[in-house]
N, C-alpha and C positions, 0 to 999 in steps of 0.2 A: 502493498497500501502506500502511497505515496499523499505528503501528506499539502496543501498551497497557505502556509504561515499569512499572506496576506492578505487573503481574503477569510483565513480561520474556517476552510470550508474543505470536507478528507474525502478523498477519490475512492473510489473501492478497485480498482481500476488497477490490475496485476499488471507488473512488468514482462516483459518476454526479453527473451535471452536473446544481445544483439548489439547493434549501435543504434543509441538511444539520442539525443538532442537534449542538451541543457544549457540552461538558460538559468542565472543565478541571480537573486532580487536582493539586497541587501538595507534598507532606513530608505527607501526610492530611487537608487540605485540599479539599474540593471547591465549583467555584464550581457559582453558579443554570445551568440551560440557559440557553444562546440558541441565538437562530439567525444560523448565516452563509452563505450562496452557494458552494458549488465549482461552478470554473469551468474551462477546457481551459491556458489562459493567462492569467494577468495579468501582461503584462510593467512593467517597469520600469527607469528608469537610476536605481544607486547614483548621489550626486549627496556634493557640499558645498557649505554655507553660506559666502556672502562678501560684504560691504558688499548689500546686503537682499539679493540673488538666493541662484537658486541653481544653481551650472554643476555640468556633466556630468560624473563617476569617470572622465576621459578623458584620453592620455598621447596624443604624438606619437608616431608613430614615429621619426621623424630624428634626436630628442635624447632621448625617457626624460622631459623636463618636463611638469610637469600641463599641461592647456588651463581659461584662465581670464586674468580680466581682471587685469595686474602693476601697474596702475595703484589695485585693489581687494586684490589679496595677491600680496604682493611672492612673485617667484619661480614665480611662473604665466607662461604665453604664448598670446597665441590665438591661435584656430585660422588655417593662412591658405588662400586658396582653392588648389585642386589635392592638396593635403595628405591623407594618410591619417590618420586618429585610431585611437586602440584604445583601443574603449567599452567601459563593463563594467556587464553588465543581468542584470537578474534577470527569474520570469517566466515565461519561454519560455516552457517546457515540465514538463511529468516529468523527476529529474531521478535519480540512485542518490545517497542520498549518504553519510555516508561518511565515516570518516579519510581514508583514500587514496582518492583517486579521480582516475584517467587523465587526460589531457584528451583530449577525445571530439568530433567533428563531430556537430552534432548535421540531419539533413537538413532544417528546414525554411524557410523563405525569413522573410527578417527587414526593411522598407523602414523607413527613416527619412529625416527630412528635416527642414532647416531653416527655421522657418515652411511653402512654400508649394516652396519648395526642394526640390526630389528631392535625397537621397544615394546613389552605389553603395556600398551592401554586402557584406560580406563573408558566408559563413552564421558560426553560430553556432559557438562552442567550449564546454564547459563547462570550465573550466579550475580550479573551486576546487566544494565541495560547493556548489551553488545561485545560484553568481558564471558570468554565459556574456561572454566579450570576441568582442565583434563588431567587427570594425575600418570604416572610413563613411569616404570619401572624398569633397571638397569639388569640387559642382565649380567649374572654375576660373575661372568668369562670378562668382561668388557678389559681391557686391557685399560694403563694409565694413559690418560694427552685429549690432547685436545679434538675437540667432534663437530665440525657441522652440521649443526639439526635441523631436521628435515620432513611436515604436514602430510598427508597429503588423504583428501575425504573425498568421497562423488563429487565430479567435476568439478575438483578443483583442488591445486598445490603450491607449495612455497616454492617449488624449482624454478618458476616465472620472476618468481619476483626480484628479484636483483641485491636479495637482503641475505646476511651469509650470518648469522646468529648458533655463537660458538661452547657447548658447553665446557668445560670443563672436568675432568674425569681424574681423579688420580687420592692418594693417601689427604 
């Protein structure tokens, strides 16, 4: 659904996949028309920058600390083999917006990998407007190192996002 805020009218017309003309109006200023592409899903990780890398916005289930490289950012901890992390992502599916969003489980499968190593994932939960939580468990045999993190869902993948999110794994 889309909402025309300028006239406070909602439309029940659903967008269809493919090219779409877009015009942005803000405080009476109207942009030129430009074309965007409507897709079913465009998953991405919430992330933060530290020491020239982008790290996933993820926390350790065990202690709630932020996942990262403590040599780069004090107070963070590397992921550990066999550990489950709470990952925060968006763009998995259309989600009900609004001020109050009930925690809702979504049925679609989310796959994640650290490099070429598959992670075991839970179903995604909508935890805030546009924000999903997916728990990801690292294999016990994953080696220490920095891994490019990837994610895919039906009709969408981080492979074309142009953003590399690094998952540090170590002791």
